[in-house]
C-alpha positions as CSV (number, residue, x, y, z in Angstrom):
1,M,-7.1,41.0,-21.1
2,K,-4.6,38.4,-19.7
3,G,-6.0,35.2,-18.2
4,L,-4.6,35.8,-14.7
5,E,-6.3,39.3,-14.5
6,L,-9.5,37.9,-15.9
7,S,-9.5,35.0,-13.3
8,R,-8.7,37.4,-10.4
9,K,-11.6,39.6,-11.4
10,Y,-13.9,36.5,-11.7
11,W,-12.8,35.5,-8.2
12,E,-13.3,38.9,-6.6
13,E,-16.6,39.8,-8.4
14,V,-18.2,36.3,-8.7
15,G,-16.4,33.6,-6.7
16,R,-15.8,35.4,-3.4
17,P,-19.3,36.7,-3.0
18,A,-20.8,33.3,-3.8
19,F,-18.6,31.6,-1.1
20,E,-19.2,34.4,1.4
21,K,-22.9,33.9,1.0
22,S,-23.1,30.1,1.0
23,C,-20.0,28.9,2.9
24,P,-17.9,31.7,4.4
25,Q,-16.0,29.3,6.7
26,V,-14.2,27.9,3.6
27,L,-12.6,31.3,3.0
28,E,-11.0,31.2,6.5
29,K,-9.3,27.9,5.6
30,A,-8.6,28.1,1.8
31,T,-6.0,29.4,-0.5
32,V,-7.4,30.6,-3.8
33,G,-5.6,31.5,-7.0
34,L,-4.6,30.3,-10.4
35,V,-1.5,28.1,-10.6
36,G,-0.6,25.3,-12.9
37,E,-0.8,24.4,-16.6
38,G,-1.7,26.8,-19.3
39,S,0.0,29.9,-20.8
40,E,-2.2,32.2,-18.6
41,C,-0.6,30.8,-15.5
42,Y,2.8,32.1,-16.7
43,G,1.3,35.3,-18.0
44,F,2.2,34.4,-21.6
45,D,-1.3,34.0,-23.0
46,D,-2.6,36.0,-26.0
47,E,-5.5,35.9,-28.4
48,I,-4.1,32.7,-29.9
49,S,-4.3,31.0,-26.5
50,R,-8.1,31.5,-26.4
51,D,-8.9,28.7,-28.8
52,H,-8.8,26.0,-26.1
53,D,-8.6,25.5,-22.3
54,W,-8.8,29.3,-21.6
55,G,-11.2,31.5,-19.7
56,P,-12.1,32.7,-16.2
57,G,-11.5,30.2,-13.5
58,F,-9.6,29.7,-10.2
59,C,-8.4,27.0,-7.8
60,V,-9.6,26.6,-4.2
61,W,-7.0,24.6,-2.2
62,L,-7.9,23.0,1.1
63,T,-6.1,20.6,3.5
64,D,-7.2,17.0,3.4
65,A,-9.1,17.5,6.6
66,D,-10.9,20.6,5.3
67,M,-11.6,18.8,2.0
68,Q,-13.4,16.1,4.0
69,E,-15.4,18.7,5.9
70,F,-16.1,21.3,3.2
71,G,-15.0,19.8,-0.1
72,G,-18.4,18.7,-1.3
73,L,-20.1,21.9,-0.4
74,A,-17.3,24.1,-1.9
75,S,-17.3,22.1,-5.1
76,G,-21.0,22.6,-5.4
77,I,-20.7,26.3,-5.0
78,Y,-17.9,26.4,-7.7
79,N,-19.8,24.3,-10.1
80,V,-22.8,26.6,-10.3
81,L,-20.9,29.8,-10.8
82,P,-21.8,31.7,-14.0
83,E,-20.4,30.0,-17.0
84,S,-19.6,33.3,-18.7
85,Y,-18.0,36.4,-17.5
86,M,-17.0,39.6,-19.3
87,G,-17.9,37.9,-22.5
88,F,-15.7,34.9,-21.9
89,R,-16.8,31.4,-21.2
90,R,-15.6,29.9,-17.9
91,L,-12.5,27.8,-18.3
92,N,-13.6,24.7,-20.2
93,V,-10.9,22.1,-19.8
94,S,-10.3,19.1,-22.1
95,A,-10.0,15.5,-21.0
96,Q,-6.3,15.9,-21.0
97,T,-6.2,18.9,-18.8
98,G,-9.2,18.2,-16.5
99,G,-8.8,19.2,-12.8
100,R,-6.9,22.4,-13.6
101,V,-9.4,24.5,-11.7
102,G,-12.0,24.0,-9.0
103,V,-11.8,22.7,-5.4
104,M,-8.9,20.4,-4.6
105,S,-6.6,19.4,-1.8
106,S,-3.1,20.9,-1.5
107,G,-1.4,17.5,-1.5
108,S,-3.2,16.3,-4.6
109,F,-2.3,19.5,-6.5
110,Y,1.4,19.2,-5.8
111,A,1.5,15.5,-6.3
112,R,0.0,15.9,-9.7
113,Y,2.9,17.9,-10.9
114,T,5.9,16.9,-8.8
115,G,5.0,13.4,-7.6
116,F,5.1,14.5,-4.0
117,D,2.4,16.0,-1.8
118,R,5.0,18.0,0.1
119,V,8.4,19.5,-0.4
120,P,10.9,16.8,-1.4
121,Q,13.0,15.7,1.6
122,S,16.2,14.4,0.1
123,I,18.4,14.8,-2.9
124,F,17.0,11.5,-4.3
125,E,13.4,12.9,-4.0
126,W,14.3,16.1,-5.7
127,R,15.9,14.2,-8.5
128,C,12.8,12.1,-9.1
129,A,10.7,15.1,-10.2
130,A,10.8,16.8,-13.5
131,E,11.9,20.4,-13.5
132,K,8.9,21.5,-15.6
133,G,6.6,20.0,-12.9
134,F,8.2,22.4,-10.3
135,A,7.7,25.3,-12.8
136,V,4.0,24.5,-13.2
137,A,3.5,24.0,-9.5
138,T,5.0,27.4,-8.6
139,N,3.8,29.8,-11.3
140,G,0.6,31.9,-11.3
141,E,-0.8,34.0,-8.5
142,L,-2.6,33.6,-5.2
143,F,-5.7,35.7,-4.7
144,L,-6.4,34.6,-1.1
145,N,-3.9,32.8,1.2
146,N,-5.4,31.2,4.3
147,N,-4.2,27.6,3.8
148,K,-0.7,27.5,5.3
149,E,-0.1,24.0,4.2
150,F,-0.4,25.0,0.5
151,S,1.7,28.2,0.9
152,D,4.4,26.4,2.9
153,I,4.9,23.9,0.2
154,R,4.9,26.6,-2.5
155,E,7.6,28.6,-0.6
156,G,9.6,25.4,-0.1
157,L,9.6,24.7,-3.8
158,L,10.4,28.3,-4.7
159,A,13.5,28.2,-2.5
160,F,14.8,26.0,-5.4
161,Y,16.9,22.9,-5.5
162,P,19.4,22.0,-2.7
163,E,22.6,23.7,-3.6
164,D,24.6,20.6,-4.2
165,L,22.0,19.4,-6.7
166,R,21.9,22.8,-8.4
167,L,25.7,22.6,-8.8
168,K,25.4,19.0,-10.2
169,K,22.8,20.1,-12.7
170,L,24.9,23.1,-13.6
171,A,28.0,21.0,-14.1
172,M,26.2,18.6,-16.4
173,R,24.6,21.3,-18.5
174,C,27.9,23.1,-18.9
175,A,29.6,19.8,-20.0
176,M,26.8,19.0,-22.5
177,A,26.8,22.6,-23.9
178,A,30.6,22.2,-24.5
179,Q,30.1,18.9,-26.2
180,S,27.2,19.9,-28.4
181,G,28.0,23.5,-29.2
182,Q,31.7,24.2,-28.8
183,Y,32.8,20.8,-30.1
184,N,30.3,18.9,-32.2
185,Y,28.5,21.7,-34.1
186,A,31.5,22.7,-36.2
187,R,32.7,19.2,-36.7
188,C,29.3,18.0,-38.0
189,A,29.1,21.0,-40.3
190,H,32.6,20.4,-41.7
191,R,31.7,16.8,-42.5
192,G,28.6,18.0,-44.4
193,E,26.3,16.4,-41.7
194,F,24.0,19.4,-41.6
195,V,21.1,17.6,-39.9
196,A,23.5,16.5,-37.2
197,A,24.8,20.1,-37.0
198,F,21.3,21.4,-36.7
199,L,20.6,19.0,-33.8
200,A,23.9,19.9,-32.2
201,C,23.0,23.5,-32.3
202,A,19.5,22.8,-30.8
203,E,21.1,20.7,-28.1
204,F,23.4,23.6,-27.3
205,V,20.5,26.0,-27.0
206,D,18.7,23.6,-24.7
207,H,21.6,23.2,-22.4
208,V,22.4,27.0,-22.3
209,Q,18.7,27.8,-21.5
210,A,19.0,25.3,-18.6
211,I,22.2,26.9,-17.4
212,V,20.6,30.4,-17.3
213,F,17.7,29.1,-15.3
214,L,20.0,27.3,-12.9
215,L,22.1,30.5,-12.4
216,N,18.9,32.4,-11.6
217,K,17.6,29.7,-9.3
218,R,14.4,29.4,-11.3
219,Y,12.7,26.4,-12.7
220,R,12.6,26.2,-16.5
221,P,9.1,25.6,-18.0
222,Y,8.6,23.2,-20.8
223,Y,10.1,24.0,-24.2
224,K,7.2,26.1,-25.5
225,W,7.7,28.8,-23.0
226,A,11.4,28.3,-22.0
227,H,12.9,31.1,-24.2
228,R,10.2,33.6,-23.4
229,A,10.6,33.0,-19.7
230,M,14.4,33.1,-20.0
231,K,14.3,36.6,-21.5
232,Q,12.9,37.9,-18.2
233,L,15.6,36.5,-16.0
234,P,18.1,39.0,-14.5
235,V,21.2,36.9,-14.8
236,L,22.2,36.5,-18.4
237,G,18.6,36.2,-19.6
238,G,18.5,39.5,-21.6
239,K,22.1,39.1,-22.8
240,I,21.9,35.5,-24.1
241,A,18.3,35.5,-25.4
242,P,19.1,37.6,-28.5
243,Q,22.1,35.5,-29.3
244,I,20.0,32.3,-29.2
245,E,17.5,34.0,-31.5
246,L,20.3,34.5,-34.0
247,L,21.3,30.8,-33.7
248,S,17.7,29.8,-34.4
249,D,17.3,32.1,-37.4
250,A,14.3,33.7,-35.6
251,K,11.9,35.7,-37.8
252,D,13.2,39.2,-36.8
253,C,16.8,38.2,-37.0
254,A,18.9,38.0,-40.2
255,P,19.8,34.3,-40.7
256,A,23.3,33.6,-39.4
257,S,25.8,31.7,-41.5
258,F,27.7,28.6,-40.3
259,H,30.8,30.7,-39.3
260,E,28.6,33.3,-37.6
261,K,26.9,30.6,-35.6
262,V,30.3,29.3,-34.4
263,D,31.1,32.8,-33.2
264,I,27.8,33.1,-31.5
265,I,28.2,29.8,-29.7
266,E,31.6,30.9,-28.5
267,S,30.2,34.3,-27.4
268,I,27.4,32.6,-25.4
269,S,29.9,30.2,-23.9
270,A,32.1,33.2,-22.9
271,D,29.2,34.9,-21.2
272,V,28.4,31.8,-19.2
273,I,32.1,31.3,-18.2
274,A,32.3,34.9,-17.1
275,E,29.2,34.5,-14.9
276,L,30.6,31.2,-13.4
277,K,33.8,33.1,-12.5
278,K,31.8,36.0,-11.1
279,E,29.9,33.7,-8.8
280,G,33.0,31.9,-7.6
281,L,31.9,28.6,-9.3
282,S,35.0,28.3,-11.5
283,A,38.6,29.6,-11.6
284,S,39.7,27.9,-14.8
285,P,41.4,30.1,-17.4
286,S,40.0,27.9,-20.2
287,D,37.5,29.2,-22.8
288,F,36.1,25.6,-23.1
289,L,33.0,25.0,-20.9
290,L,34.0,21.5,-20.2
291,Q,36.8,22.6,-17.9
292,H,34.4,24.9,-16.0
293,A,31.9,22.0,-15.7
294,E,34.7,20.1,-13.8
295,E,35.3,23.1,-11.6
296,V,31.6,23.4,-10.7
297,Q,31.4,19.7,-9.9
298,S,34.4,19.9,-7.7
299,R,32.5,22.3,-5.4
300,I,29.8,19.8,-4.6
301,A,29.9,18.8,-0.9
302,D,27.8,15.6,-1.2
303,P,30.3,12.8,-2.1
304,Q,27.9,10.7,-4.1
305,L,26.8,13.6,-6.3
306,R,30.4,14.8,-6.7
307,A,31.5,11.3,-7.7
308,M,28.9,11.0,-10.5
309,H,29.9,11.1,-14.1
310,L,30.2,14.7,-15.2
311,M,27.5,14.4,-17.8
312,A,25.1,12.6,-15.5
313,E,22.3,14.6,-13.8
């Protein structure tokens, strides 16, 4: 059973009845669900995931005012819920991941992952937060949604970056993919610098993954889950993911030779270029991503972002 399903059942069959009995007014003001760190919040958990920080559990999000009024009582109810359910121990978090479940304020939850207790209000604020933090703060599921403050912030974040910032990030990633993959990979390999070639290929994969997420207007999770999440994306995800697996010599793929990898890099680049043209983000006839990066950046309306170095984010 997946962790999200287990946690939803734990809420419906154990948590909700306990709150209805001891503090029903909390349910009128709270949003309840499972969002945040952990493979289960992305739906990527499996049996291997169960060796640490895994089990039934949920979050109860209240406004600051409601935390002052009901936080202590609500936490008391949560803390005495059964420690096992359906044969699984309740989520037992480590010192590094404490605070992942239980009763908390909306603002403290979002500030933990993004640095802001609200939706960022400017380009500068959006740039201050790490993308993986936005991914963590917006994954998972809501089981009950009566805290408008929490859901308004969630919807504001899910609306994605301001368009000018998305274009700047996209331009930078295209330029860096051109540099690492289309330019440096082959040059390093020809010189016999095979470690450098390996790193250039890895850099190319990283930038291409970022491009695919930006094209889909979705936040990329941290590296462990980035490829798995990318495969589910409708724009280029299913097309580029198998090619990346060939580049990485994934277990189920025949190892690709140097020349084959050059061809794969060019094929991936061509797919990205075709999508940029399809979306009206580039009109360059070039097969080199750098020229398309310049085209994307030229479409930025904000003069400060548009004037930044092409490879700056």
